C-alpha positions as CSV (number, residue, x, y, z in Angstrom):
1,X,115.4,25.1,129.4
2,X,118.0,25.5,126.4
3,X,122.0,26.0,127.5
4,X,124.2,29.1,126.1
5,X,127.0,27.3,123.4
6,X,129.2,29.7,122.0
7,X,132.0,28.1,119.8
8,X,135.5,29.1,120.1
9,X,137.7,27.9,117.3
10,X,141.8,26.9,117.9
11,X,143.7,28.6,115.5
12,X,147.7,29.8,114.5
13,X,146.1,32.6,112.6
14,X,143.5,34.6,114.2
15,X,140.1,33.0,114.2
16,X,138.8,33.6,117.9
17,X,135.8,32.6,119.1
18,X,134.3,34.4,122.2
19,X,132.6,34.2,125.6
20,X,129.6,36.0,126.4
21,X,128.1,36.7,130.0
22,X,125.3,34.5,130.9
23,X,121.7,36.2,131.6
24,X,121.9,36.4,135.1
25,X,125.3,37.8,135.1
26,X,127.2,34.9,136.2
27,X,130.4,33.7,133.5
28,X,129.7,30.7,131.5
29,X,131.8,27.5,132.3
30,X,134.1,26.6,130.0
31,X,134.8,22.9,129.0
32,X,136.5,21.3,125.6
33,X,134.5,19.6,123.1
34,X,134.4,16.1,122.5
35,X,136.6,16.0,119.7
36,X,139.4,18.8,121.3
37,X,139.3,21.0,118.5
38,X,137.2,24.0,120.0
39,X,136.2,25.2,124.2
40,X,132.3,25.2,125.1
41,X,130.8,27.8,126.9
42,X,127.0,27.1,128.9
43,X,125.1,28.7,130.9
44,X,122.2,27.2,133.0
45,X,118.7,28.8,132.1
46,X,119.5,30.8,129.2
47,X,117.3,31.1,126.3
48,X,120.0,32.0,123.9
49,X,122.4,29.6,121.4
50,X,124.8,31.9,120.2
51,X,127.4,30.4,118.1
52,X,130.8,33.0,116.8
53,X,133.3,31.9,114.6
54,X,135.6,35.1,113.5
55,X,138.3,35.2,111.1
56,X,140.5,38.0,111.7
57,X,143.4,39.3,109.1
58,X,143.9,42.0,110.3
59,X,146.5,43.8,112.5
60,X,143.8,44.6,114.8
61,X,143.8,42.2,118.6
62,X,141.2,39.7,117.9
63,X,139.4,40.9,121.0
64,X,138.5,44.7,119.4
65,X,136.1,42.9,117.2
66,X,135.3,40.1,119.8
67,X,134.5,42.4,122.8
68,X,131.8,44.3,119.8
69,X,130.3,40.8,118.6
70,X,130.1,39.9,122.4
71,X,128.6,43.1,123.6
72,X,125.7,42.8,120.5
73,X,124.8,39.5,121.1
74,X,124.6,40.4,124.5
75,X,122.2,42.8,123.7
76,X,120.0,40.3,121.6
77,X,117.3,38.3,122.9
78,X,117.1,34.4,121.3
79,X,119.5,34.5,119.2
80,X,119.2,31.2,117.4
81,X,121.8,32.1,114.4
82,X,125.5,30.0,113.6
83,X,127.8,32.9,112.5
84,X,131.0,33.2,110.5
85,X,132.6,36.6,110.1
86,X,135.8,37.0,107.8
87,X,137.5,40.3,108.4
88,X,140.1,41.5,106.3
89,X,142.3,44.0,105.1
90,X,142.6,45.7,101.8
91,X,145.1,48.8,100.5
92,X,144.7,51.9,98.3
93,X,142.3,52.5,96.9
94,X,142.5,51.4,93.1
95,X,139.2,51.6,90.5
96,X,135.5,51.5,91.0
97,X,133.4,50.0,88.2
98,X,129.9,49.4,87.2
99,X,128.1,46.0,86.1
100,X,124.7,45.7,84.6
101,X,124.4,42.3,86.4
102,X,124.4,41.8,90.2
103,X,126.3,39.3,91.5
104,X,128.2,38.1,95.2
105,X,129.1,41.7,95.6
106,X,125.8,43.7,93.7
107,X,126.6,45.3,90.8
108,X,129.5,48.3,91.9
109,X,132.8,46.3,92.8
110,X,135.4,48.6,94.3
111,X,139.1,47.8,93.8
112,X,142.1,48.1,96.1
113,X,145.3,46.9,96.4
114,X,145.8,43.5,97.5
115,X,147.6,42.8,100.8
116,X,146.9,39.8,101.9
117,X,149.3,36.8,100.7
118,X,148.0,33.6,99.2
119,X,148.9,31.5,102.3
120,X,146.3,33.4,104.5
121,X,143.7,33.1,101.6
122,X,144.6,29.1,101.1
123,X,143.7,28.8,104.8
124,X,140.6,30.9,105.2
125,X,139.2,28.8,102.5
126,X,140.0,26.1,104.5
127,X,138.1,27.0,107.5
128,X,135.0,28.4,106.0
129,X,135.1,25.0,104.2
130,X,135.0,23.3,107.4
131,X,132.6,25.6,109.2
132,X,130.2,24.6,106.4
133,X,131.0,20.8,106.5
134,X,128.1,20.0,109.0
135,X,125.5,22.8,107.9
136,X,123.1,20.8,105.7
137,X,120.7,23.2,104.7
138,X,123.4,24.3,102.4
139,X,123.8,22.2,99.2
140,X,127.1,21.3,97.9
141,X,126.6,23.8,94.8
142,X,126.4,26.5,97.4
143,X,129.1,25.7,99.8
144,X,131.6,25.5,96.2
145,X,129.8,29.2,95.3
146,X,130.6,30.9,98.6
147,X,133.9,29.5,98.8
148,X,134.7,30.6,94.8
149,X,133.1,34.2,95.5
150,X,135.4,34.2,98.9
151,X,138.8,33.5,96.7
152,X,137.8,35.6,94.1
153,X,136.6,38.8,96.3
154,X,140.4,38.5,98.4
155,X,142.5,37.8,95.8
156,X,141.2,40.8,93.9
157,X,141.4,43.4,96.6
158,X,137.7,44.0,96.3
159,X,135.8,45.9,98.9
160,X,133.2,44.2,101.3
161,X,130.4,44.4,104.4
162,X,127.8,42.2,103.5
163,X,125.9,39.4,105.6
164,X,124.9,36.7,103.5
165,X,121.9,34.7,105.4
166,X,123.0,31.4,104.4
167,X,120.3,29.1,106.0
168,X,117.4,30.5,108.3
169,X,120.1,29.6,111.4
170,X,123.5,30.1,109.5
171,X,125.0,33.9,108.7
172,X,128.3,34.5,106.8
173,X,129.5,38.1,107.4
174,X,132.0,39.1,105.3
175,X,133.8,43.0,105.7
176,X,137.0,44.3,104.1
177,X,139.0,47.2,106.4
178,X,140.5,49.9,104.3
179,X,143.8,51.6,105.6
180,X,141.6,54.9,106.8
181,X,139.3,52.6,108.4
182,X,142.5,50.8,110.0
183,X,142.7,54.3,112.2
184,X,142.5,53.8,116.0
185,X,138.8,54.6,117.1
186,X,137.5,54.5,113.2
187,X,133.7,55.3,113.5
188,X,133.0,54.1,110.1
189,X,134.4,50.3,111.0
190,X,132.8,50.4,113.8
191,X,129.7,51.0,112.6
192,X,129.9,48.8,109.7
193,X,130.9,46.4,112.1
194,X,127.6,46.1,114.5
195,X,125.5,46.9,111.7
196,X,126.5,43.6,109.9
197,X,126.6,41.7,113.4
198,X,123.3,42.8,113.6
199,X,122.1,41.3,110.3
200,X,123.8,37.9,111.0
201,X,122.0,37.9,114.7
202,X,117.9,38.9,112.7
203,X,116.6,35.5,113.4
204,X,114.1,35.8,110.3
205,X,115.5,36.6,107.4
206,X,115.2,33.3,105.8
207,X,112.0,32.4,108.0
208,X,109.4,32.7,104.9
209,X,108.9,36.1,106.0
210,X,108.2,38.6,103.5
211,X,106.9,41.9,103.5
212,X,106.2,45.3,101.2
213,X,108.8,47.4,103.3
214,X,111.4,44.4,104.4
215,X,114.5,46.4,102.7
216,X,114.3,49.7,104.7
217,X,112.9,47.8,107.9
218,X,115.6,45.4,107.8
219,X,118.4,47.9,106.8
220,X,117.3,50.7,109.2
221,X,117.1,48.4,112.1
222,X,120.9,47.3,111.8
223,X,121.7,50.9,111.1
224,X,120.3,52.4,114.2
225,X,121.8,49.3,116.5
226,X,124.6,50.4,115.1
227,X,124.4,54.3,115.8
228,X,123.2,53.2,119.5
229,X,126.1,50.5,119.6
230,X,128.8,53.2,118.5
231,X,128.1,55.6,120.9
232,X,128.1,53.2,123.6
233,X,132.1,52.5,121.9
234,X,133.2,55.6,120.9
235,X,133.4,57.2,124.5
236,X,131.8,60.3,122.8
237,X,128.8,60.8,125.2
238,X,127.1,61.6,121.5
239,X,123.8,61.5,121.2
240,X,123.2,58.7,119.0
241,X,119.3,60.2,118.4
242,X,120.5,63.1,117.3
243,X,122.8,61.2,114.8
244,X,119.9,59.9,113.6
245,X,118.0,62.8,112.8
246,X,121.0,64.2,111.1
247,X,121.7,61.1,108.7
248,X,117.8,61.0,108.2
249,X,117.4,64.4,107.4
250,X,120.5,64.5,105.1
251,X,119.7,61.2,103.0
252,X,116.5,62.7,102.4
253,X,117.7,66.1,101.0
254,X,120.2,64.1,99.2
255,X,118.3,61.3,97.9
256,X,114.8,62.1,97.8
257,X,111.9,61.0,100.4
258,X,110.9,57.3,99.2
259,X,112.0,54.9,101.6
260,X,114.6,53.5,99.1
261,X,118.1,53.4,97.8
262,X,120.2,55.2,97.5
263,X,120.4,56.0,101.4
264,X,117.8,53.4,102.6
265,X,119.1,52.4,105.4
266,X,119.9,56.1,106.8
267,X,116.0,57.1,105.3
268,X,114.8,53.8,107.2
269,X,116.4,55.6,110.2
270,X,114.0,58.5,110.6
271,X,110.7,56.2,110.3
272,X,111.6,53.7,112.5
273,X,112.4,56.7,115.6
274,X,109.2,58.4,114.1
275,X,107.4,55.6,114.8
276,X,109.2,55.4,118.3
277,X,108.7,58.8,119.4
278,X,104.7,58.6,118.5
279,X,104.0,55.6,120.9
280,X,104.0,53.0,118.2
281,X,107.3,50.7,118.7
282,X,109.4,50.0,121.6
283,X,112.9,51.3,120.9
284,X,113.9,48.3,122.9
285,X,112.3,45.9,120.3
286,X,115.0,47.0,117.5
287,X,118.0,46.9,120.1
288,X,117.0,43.4,120.9
289,X,116.1,42.1,117.8
290,X,112.5,40.9,119.2
291,X,111.2,43.4,116.2
292,X,112.4,40.0,113.7
293,X,111.2,37.2,115.8
294,X,107.8,35.3,114.5
295,X,107.7,37.5,111.3
296,X,106.9,40.9,113.7
297,X,108.2,43.0,111.4
298,X,106.2,42.1,108.7
299,X,103.1,42.1,110.5
300,X,103.6,45.4,112.0
301,X,104.7,47.4,108.9
302,X,102.1,46.9,106.1
303,X,101.0,49.5,103.8
304,X,97.5,49.0,104.4
305,X,98.2,50.2,108.2
306,X,97.4,53.5,108.7
307,X,100.1,54.4,110.6
308,X,103.3,53.2,108.2
309,X,101.6,55.5,105.9
310,X,101.4,58.1,108.4
311,X,105.7,57.2,108.3
312,X,106.0,57.8,104.7
313,X,104.7,60.8,104.7
314,X,106.4,62.2,107.3
315,X,109.5,60.9,108.4
316,X,111.6,63.5,106.4
317,X,110.3,65.7,108.4
318,X,112.8,67.3,110.2
319,X,114.0,70.8,111.6
320,X,117.2,72.1,112.9
321,X,115.7,73.9,116.3
322,X,118.6,75.7,118.8
323,X,121.1,73.2,117.4
324,X,118.7,70.4,117.7
325,X,116.9,68.2,115.8
326,X,113.4,67.0,116.2
327,X,110.4,66.2,114.5
328,X,108.0,69.0,112.8
329,X,105.4,67.2,110.6
330,X,104.0,70.8,109.4
331,X,107.1,71.0,107.4
332,X,106.8,70.7,103.5
333,X,109.2,68.6,101.4
334,X,110.6,72.3,100.0
335,X,111.3,73.1,103.5
336,X,113.2,70.3,104.3
337,X,115.2,70.8,101.4
338,X,115.5,74.2,101.4
339,X,116.4,73.5,105.1
340,X,119.1,71.6,103.9
341,X,120.3,74.2,101.4
342,X,120.7,76.8,103.2
343,X,122.6,75.2,106.2
344,X,126.6,76.5,106.8
345,X,128.9,74.1,104.8
346,X,129.8,72.4,107.6
347,X,126.6,70.5,107.3
348,X,127.7,69.1,104.4
349,X,128.5,66.0,104.9
350,X,130.4,63.5,102.5
351,X,128.9,59.7,102.8
352,X,131.6,57.0,101.7
353,X,132.2,59.3,98.6
354,X,135.9,60.0,100.5
355,X,138.0,58.3,98.5
356,X,136.0,58.4,95.3
357,X,135.8,62.0,94.9
358,X,139.7,62.2,96.4
359,X,141.2,59.5,93.7
360,X,138.7,59.3,90.4
361,X,137.8,62.9,90.4
362,X,141.4,64.5,90.7
363,X,141.6,65.2,86.8
364,X,138.1,67.0,86.5
365,X,138.6,69.2,89.7
366,X,142.0,70.3,88.2
367,X,140.3,71.2,84.6
368,X,137.3,72.8,86.4
369,X,138.6,74.6,89.3
370,X,140.5,77.8,87.6
371,X,137.3,77.6,85.2
372,X,134.8,78.4,88.5
373,X,137.7,80.7,89.9
374,X,137.4,82.8,87.2
375,X,133.5,82.8,87.1
376,X,133.0,83.1,91.3
377,X,135.1,86.1,90.7
378,X,133.6,88.1,87.8
379,X,129.9,87.0,87.4
380,X,129.3,85.8,91.4
381,X,131.6,88.1,93.4
382,X,133.3,86.0,94.8
383,X,130.3,84.3,97.0
384,X,129.7,81.4,94.4
385,X,129.6,77.5,94.9
386,X,131.1,73.9,93.1
387,X,129.6,71.0,93.6
388,X,131.5,67.8,92.3
389,X,129.5,64.0,92.0
390,X,131.5,61.1,91.7
391,X,130.2,58.7,89.6
392,X,130.8,54.4,91.0
393,X,131.5,54.0,87.1
394,X,134.8,56.2,88.0
395,X,132.8,59.3,85.8
396,X,132.6,62.4,87.3
397,X,130.5,65.9,86.8
398,X,130.5,68.9,88.8
399,X,128.6,72.3,89.0
400,X,128.6,75.6,89.7
401,X,126.3,78.6,90.5
402,X,125.4,81.9,92.0
403,X,123.9,79.9,95.5
404,X,124.3,77.0,96.6
405,X,121.1,75.7,95.5
406,X,121.8,76.4,91.7
407,X,124.9,75.1,92.1
408,X,123.7,71.7,93.6
409,X,121.0,72.4,90.6
410,X,123.9,72.3,88.2
411,X,125.6,69.2,89.1
412,X,122.3,67.8,89.4
413,X,121.6,68.3,86.0
414,X,124.4,66.8,84.6
415,X,124.7,63.8,86.5
416,X,121.2,62.7,85.5
417,X,122.1,63.7,81.7
418,X,124.8,60.9,82.0
419,X,123.6,58.4,84.2
420,X,125.8,59.1,87.0
421,X,125.1,57.4,90.1
422,X,126.6,59.4,93.1
423,X,126.1,62.5,95.0
424,X,126.4,65.9,94.4
425,X,129.2,67.3,97.4
426,X,129.9,70.6,97.9
427,X,133.8,71.3,97.4
428,X,133.8,74.6,96.9
429,X,132.6,77.9,98.5
430,X,133.9,81.7,97.7
431,X,136.8,80.2,95.7
432,X,137.9,78.0,98.5
433,X,137.8,74.1,99.3
434,X,135.4,73.2,101.7
435,X,134.8,69.7,100.9
436,X,136.2,67.5,103.9
437,X,138.4,65.4,101.7
438,X,142.3,65.3,101.4
439,X,141.6,66.5,97.8
440,X,143.4,69.9,96.7
441,X,143.4,71.0,93.0
442,X,146.9,71.5,91.9
443,X,148.5,74.8,91.7
């Protein structure tokens, strides 16, 4: 049987591997490689081949990340990938720009102050180059392109959260860590790390597997694993299934009922959970990654399967009953949206828009707030609402109304009319700021 191999790179600038426990519960045996540059950990009788290198340029202890990567690897079956994970800090938010064409980071670039120096970038690129050196599945041009992209991202302080399947068995993960995420036990950082690490361990992303539901199945599975894993490491005993329901419902209400972006990973959570509860999918196949072996996810998520159509028609039909979420497939789309609009404001959460709303929309909110207060008092009997949307290109809009629904519709109308990519968020209610970020209108 195959042996468990674990690569531990030795370096003086926070590059560290990790050793997972053996499947039989024993500890792997450590030995030095033939060239003396790394340790090898071996387990007899294992079906896993785990190979991680982590470049950690943050102030976090290496163990903060390696412990999580160790945990993720221990949960997966028959992993085949060799992984390089680059984690770097960024400073304060600067700007957001939207591009017409896709590149290494997609079409949206989020800039921050750069806080790593040229020597760190140079050493990072040297390590990446060494990692790629013996990867024959990547040609010279592909290696140079990756190195150039990494240098461009690091030198410009750009946000990233991505996994690049360079080959069937070679993966690259790149993650920025913001000042907010560097706070102790930040759930967003935990979730993002688990999400991308899961992607790096999915077997068949480059195995000539292709199906009509790939995007939401692949993304939702990674998000499902992340939600489950955060509940383990968070020590809050939070019910991860309730968290799955919450995010699925919130994204359905905000972004529509199709399993597509925006919010495709969170929407897909609802579909995967519904399949589990109907008895059509064993949850363990998501958590151990076996859903992504031998193209299983393509075979099992075909549009001509009535069960898949059922998932697409019902994944968002979630109600809150006696304080807990559950599926209720007798609900209509209108029922779902009205439930969201009629919920208390604490149910309205922001989704990764806090910084943009705080920094980008400061001028708009300052200009709109006094007008909102005047109309709220004189026309809405002091019971009106205000929504604000921060566009990915730096533009903002707002909407006010006598009810939550009217204010949201007004904000959405201006958002669509001005082609703003973003999310209308509840900012004011009854003349008071209720948004959960930090921005307050100027006095």
